[in-house]
Backbone as a printed PyTorch tensor [residue, N CA C, xyz], in Angstrom:
tensor([[[114.3040, -15.4640,  26.3240],
         [112.6190, -15.6100,  26.5060],
         [112.4270, -14.1790,  26.0530]],

        [[111.2070, -14.1190,  25.3190],
         [110.8130, -13.3150,  25.1710],
         [110.2100, -11.9630,  25.9890]],

        [[110.3650, -10.9070,  26.4500],
         [110.4960, -10.5780,  27.4600],
         [108.8780, -10.5540,  28.5010]],

        [[107.8210,  -9.9460,  26.8920],
         [106.6710, -10.2170,  28.0320],
         [105.9190, -11.6480,  28.3470]],

        [[106.4730, -12.8340,  27.9830],
         [106.7940, -14.2570,  29.3550],
         [107.9870, -15.4800,  29.2600]],

        [[108.7820, -13.8500,  29.6140],
         [109.9160, -14.6240,  30.5070],
         [109.7310, -14.6430,  31.8430]],

        [[110.5560, -15.9810,  32.1790],
         [110.5230, -15.6790,  34.1650],
         [111.0830, -14.6860,  34.7980]],

        [[110.7460, -14.0060,  36.1330],
         [111.5530, -13.0110,  36.4590],
         [112.3930, -13.6040,  36.9620]],

        [[113.4770, -14.4610,  37.0610],
         [114.7140, -14.5370,  37.0540],
         [115.3210, -14.7910,  36.2340]],

        [[114.9820, -14.4160,  34.3490],
         [115.4260, -13.6240,  33.5740],
         [115.2150, -12.0560,  33.3790]],

        [[114.5380, -11.8640,  34.0300],
         [114.6520, -10.2980,  33.8960],
         [115.1190,  -9.5610,  35.3850]],

        [[115.0610, -10.2450,  36.3880],
         [115.4810,  -9.2160,  37.2490],
         [116.8880,  -9.7300,  38.2640]],

        [[118.0330,  -9.5600,  37.2370],
         [118.6850, -10.0450,  38.2450],
         [120.1570,  -9.7610,  38.5690]],

        [[120.9050,  -9.6630,  39.4800],
         [121.7550,  -8.7810,  40.2270],
         [122.3170,  -8.3260,  40.0040]],

        [[122.5260,  -7.1900,  40.1600],
         [124.2120,  -6.3470,  39.3940],
         [124.5970,  -6.1880,  41.2280]],

        [[126.4590,  -6.0060,  40.9770],
         [126.9300,  -6.5170,  41.9610],
         [127.7380,  -5.4230,  41.3020]],

        [[128.5220,  -4.1010,  42.1030],
         [129.4390,  -3.4420,  41.3030],
         [130.6970,  -3.3650,  43.1860]],

        [[132.0370,  -3.2160,  42.2620],
         [133.0620,  -3.4150,  42.9010],
         [134.4650,  -2.5580,  42.9710]],

        [[134.6260,  -1.9850,  42.8470],
         [135.0900,  -0.5480,  42.6090],
         [136.3290,  -0.5060,  43.9160]],

        [[137.9290,  -0.3040,  43.5720],
         [138.7300,  -0.6250,  44.4530],
         [139.1180,   1.1790,  45.3340]],

        [[139.1170,   1.1640,  45.7880],
         [140.0350,   2.3730,  46.2650],
         [140.3710,   3.5240,  45.6070]],

        [[141.6640,   2.5390,  44.9300],
         [141.9690,   3.2800,  43.5770],
         [140.9770,   3.6320,  42.7990]],

        [[141.1110,   2.2390,  42.3850],
         [139.2970,   3.5020,  41.2690],
         [139.2010,   4.5230,  42.1620]],

        [[138.3270,   3.9110,  43.2440],
         [136.7150,   5.6080,  43.4940],
         [137.7730,   6.8610,  43.9270]],

        [[139.4640,   7.6970,  44.9370],
         [140.3030,   7.7510,  44.3520],
         [140.3050,   8.6950,  43.0130]],

        [[141.1100,   8.0990,  42.0280],
         [141.0370,   8.3660,  40.4930],
         [140.0900,   8.6700,  39.8570]],

        [[139.4710,   8.1780,  40.0330],
         [137.8430,   8.8160,  39.6320],
         [136.9430,   9.6750,  40.3540]],

        [[137.2670,   9.5210,  41.3890],
         [136.2690,  10.4710,  42.1130],
         [134.8150,  10.0800,  42.0240]],

        [[135.0260,   8.9490,  43.0060],
         [133.8430,   8.4330,  43.0780],
         [133.2250,   7.7950,  44.7260]],

        [[131.9800,   9.1110,  45.0780],
         [132.2400,   9.0370,  46.4030],
         [130.7290,   7.9550,  46.7250]],

        [[131.4760,   6.5530,  46.9270],
         [131.5690,   5.2000,  47.9510],
         [129.9010,   5.7610,  49.1060]],

        [[129.8960,   6.2780,  49.8830],
         [128.9050,   6.8790,  50.1020],
         [127.4520,   6.8900,  49.6790]],

        [[128.0040,   8.2860,  49.0680],
         [126.5460,   7.9490,  47.6540],
         [125.7830,   6.6640,  47.3740]],

        [[126.7780,   6.2850,  46.4870],
         [126.6330,   5.1400,  45.7380],
         [126.3610,   4.3900,  46.6840]],

        [[126.5310,   3.5600,  48.2780],
         [126.0360,   2.9480,  48.5110],
         [123.8880,   3.5990,  49.3080]],

        [[124.2090,   5.2120,  49.3610],
         [122.8860,   5.5920,  49.1600],
         [121.7870,   5.1810,  48.0910]],

        [[122.3010,   5.1820,  47.3710],
         [122.2740,   4.8950,  45.8980],
         [121.6920,   2.7890,  45.1360]],

        [[123.0520,   2.7040,  46.4950],
         [121.8290,   0.5390,  45.8120],
         [120.8290,   0.3190,  45.4970]],

        [[119.6910,   0.5060,  46.4090],
         [118.4470,   0.5190,  46.1990],
         [117.4010,   0.3800,  45.1660]],

        [[118.0760,   1.2050,  44.3750],
         [117.4500,   1.7390,  43.0100],
         [117.8040,   0.6610,  42.0560]],

        [[116.2380,   0.6290,  41.5070],
         [116.4050,  -0.2630,  40.3460],
         [117.0100,   0.7020,  39.6740]],

        [[117.3040,  -0.8520,  38.6680],
         [118.5000,  -0.2000,  37.3610],
         [118.3320,  -1.3990,  36.4340]],

        [[118.8490,  -0.9450,  35.1120],
         [118.6350,  -2.3180,  33.8630],
         [120.1520,  -2.0630,  33.2010]],

        [[120.2420,  -2.8610,  32.7330],
         [121.3920,  -3.0430,  31.4350],
         [121.6240,  -1.4380,  30.9260]],

        [[120.6170,  -0.9800,  30.7820],
         [120.9860,  -0.0980,  30.1800],
         [121.7430,   1.8220,  31.0810]],

        [[121.8220,   0.8480,  32.1590],
         [122.5310,   1.9660,  33.3340],
         [124.1030,   1.1500,  33.2000]],

        [[124.3620,   0.8410,  32.9940],
         [125.7600,  -0.0930,  32.7290],
         [126.5640,   0.6050,  31.4380]],

        [[125.6370,   0.6380,  30.1410],
         [126.1930,   1.0720,  29.3380],
         [127.5620,   2.5390,  29.4450]],

        [[125.5040,   3.4040,  29.7990],
         [125.8040,   5.1750,  30.1450],
         [126.6830,   5.3470,  31.6320]],

        [[127.1130,   3.8400,  32.5790],
         [128.0720,   4.2030,  33.4920],
         [128.7980,   4.3730,  33.2410]],

        [[129.3340,   3.3260,  32.3130],
         [130.4630,   2.9010,  32.2080],
         [131.2250,   4.1850,  31.0310]],

        [[130.5960,   4.0650,  30.1590],
         [131.2040,   5.3370,  29.2040],
         [131.0580,   7.0950,  30.1030]],

        [[130.6010,   6.7580,  31.4470],
         [130.1980,   8.3880,  32.2580],
         [131.5730,   7.8200,  33.0290]],

        [[131.8500,   7.4250,  33.4780],
         [133.3700,   7.1070,  35.1320],
         [133.6390,   7.9000,  33.8700]],

        [[134.6060,   6.7010,  32.7170],
         [135.7260,   6.6150,  32.1060],
         [135.9920,   8.0730,  30.7000]],

        [[134.5200,   9.3480,  30.9660],
         [134.5500,   9.8740,  30.5660],
         [135.3640,  10.0220,  29.3280]],

        [[134.6220,   8.8590,  28.6180],
         [134.0100,   8.4200,  26.9360],
         [133.4980,   9.6670,  26.2850]],

        [[133.8080,  10.0810,  25.5030],
         [133.1830,  11.4050,  25.1760],
         [132.5180,  10.9260,  23.0900]],

        [[131.0260,  10.8150,  23.9010],
         [130.9300,  10.2010,  22.5970],
         [128.7830,  10.7570,  22.6460]],

        [[128.0110,  10.8770,  21.5460],
         [126.4140,  11.4500,  22.1640],
         [126.1390,  10.6370,  22.6930]],

        [[126.1760,   9.6270,  22.1330],
         [125.3290,   7.7330,  23.1890],
         [125.1370,   7.6310,  24.2010]],

        [[126.1040,   8.3470,  24.9930],
         [126.3480,   8.7970,  26.2470],
         [124.9200,   9.7560,  27.2040]],

        [[124.2860,   9.0980,  27.9360],
         [123.1390,  10.0810,  27.9180],
         [123.1360,   9.9190,  30.1500]],

        [[123.5290,  11.0120,  30.4510],
         [124.0330,  11.1140,  32.1260],
         [122.8750,  10.7550,  32.7780]],

        [[121.8280,  10.9440,  32.4080],
         [120.5240,  10.2980,  33.1740],
         [120.1370,   8.8750,  33.6150]],

        [[121.5220,   7.6140,  32.6430],
         [121.6030,   6.8520,  33.1630],
         [122.8790,   6.3720,  33.2050]],

        [[124.3220,   7.1860,  34.3860],
         [124.7760,   6.6390,  34.7780],
         [124.7290,   6.7530,  36.0280]],

        [[124.6770,   5.9500,  36.9830],
         [124.7640,   5.7350,  37.6430],
         [126.0220,   5.7470,  38.8390]],

        [[127.1940,   6.7380,  38.9040],
         [127.7830,   7.1640,  39.4080],
         [127.7050,   8.8000,  38.8490]],

        [[127.0780,   9.2330,  38.0390],
         [127.2360,  11.0070,  38.2160],
         [127.0970,  11.0340,  39.1900]],

        [[125.4610,  10.7030,  40.2980],
         [125.4530,  12.1510,  41.0490],
         [126.8690,  11.7230,  42.5340]],

        [[127.4620,  10.6290,  42.3110],
         [127.9760,  10.5360,  43.0870],
         [129.8760,  10.2330,  42.8030]],

        [[130.0520,  11.7250,  41.6750],
         [131.0330,  12.1370,  41.4590],
         [131.4540,  14.0060,  42.1690]],

        [[131.5520,  13.6120,  42.7730],
         [131.2010,  15.6420,  43.2310],
         [132.1720,  16.2510,  42.1060]],

        [[133.3160,  15.9240,  41.7700],
         [134.1420,  16.9300,  40.9840],
         [133.4570,  17.2010,  39.2620]],

        [[133.2580,  15.9400,  39.3260],
         [131.7390,  16.3290,  37.7440],
         [131.0670,  16.9370,  37.5650]],

        [[130.1100,  16.3960,  38.9810],
         [129.2400,  17.3830,  38.7800],
         [129.9760,  19.4860,  39.0960]],

        [[130.3700,  19.7190,  39.9830],
         [131.0910,  20.8190,  39.7490],
         [131.5000,  21.8170,  38.4350]],

        [[132.4550,  19.9820,  37.6860],
         [132.3810,  20.4490,  36.3070],
         [131.4000,  21.2530,  35.3480]],

        [[130.3000,  19.5410,  35.6860],
         [128.4220,  20.1290,  34.9860],
         [128.8010,  21.4720,  34.9910]],

        [[128.0740,  22.0600,  36.2750],
         [127.5220,  23.1790,  36.7750],
         [128.3720,  24.3630,  36.0630]],

        [[130.0210,  24.8720,  36.4040],
         [130.9140,  25.4200,  35.3310],
         [130.4850,  25.4940,  34.4300]],

        [[129.8250,  24.4710,  33.3360],
         [129.9450,  24.4230,  31.6080],
         [128.4400,  25.2530,  31.9010]],

        [[127.5840,  24.6930,  32.6350],
         [126.5350,  25.7810,  32.1070],
         [126.8480,  27.1170,  32.7910]],

        [[127.4870,  27.2110,  33.8170],
         [127.6110,  28.7880,  33.6300],
         [127.6300,  29.4430,  33.1140]],

        [[128.5200,  28.7950,  32.0170],
         [129.2680,  29.3040,  30.7860],
         [128.9150,  29.6230,  29.2080]],

        [[127.7090,  29.0550,  29.5650],
         [127.1340,  29.0310,  28.2540],
         [126.3040,  29.4290,  28.5020]],

        [[125.8560,  30.3590,  30.1130],
         [124.9830,  31.0440,  29.7530],
         [125.4510,  33.0600,  29.4530]]])
């Protein structure tokens, strides 16, 4: 149904994520950090940007602000800070 008249069951759907220990380790994802963000409201937009981010896909389509993993990847954050410092 069009969004303005869609029932809440169409607009508010569960978002479930399971990541194996090996995946979390390989991609440097802090599970406690993810849990602390679990109650945040997200949309389908977050899924696209989160997958691009966690898999390190380089594209201009990526928006880090919509990447659910970004704040929970300390190694990624260190790399971003280093890049920003190098740009100055």
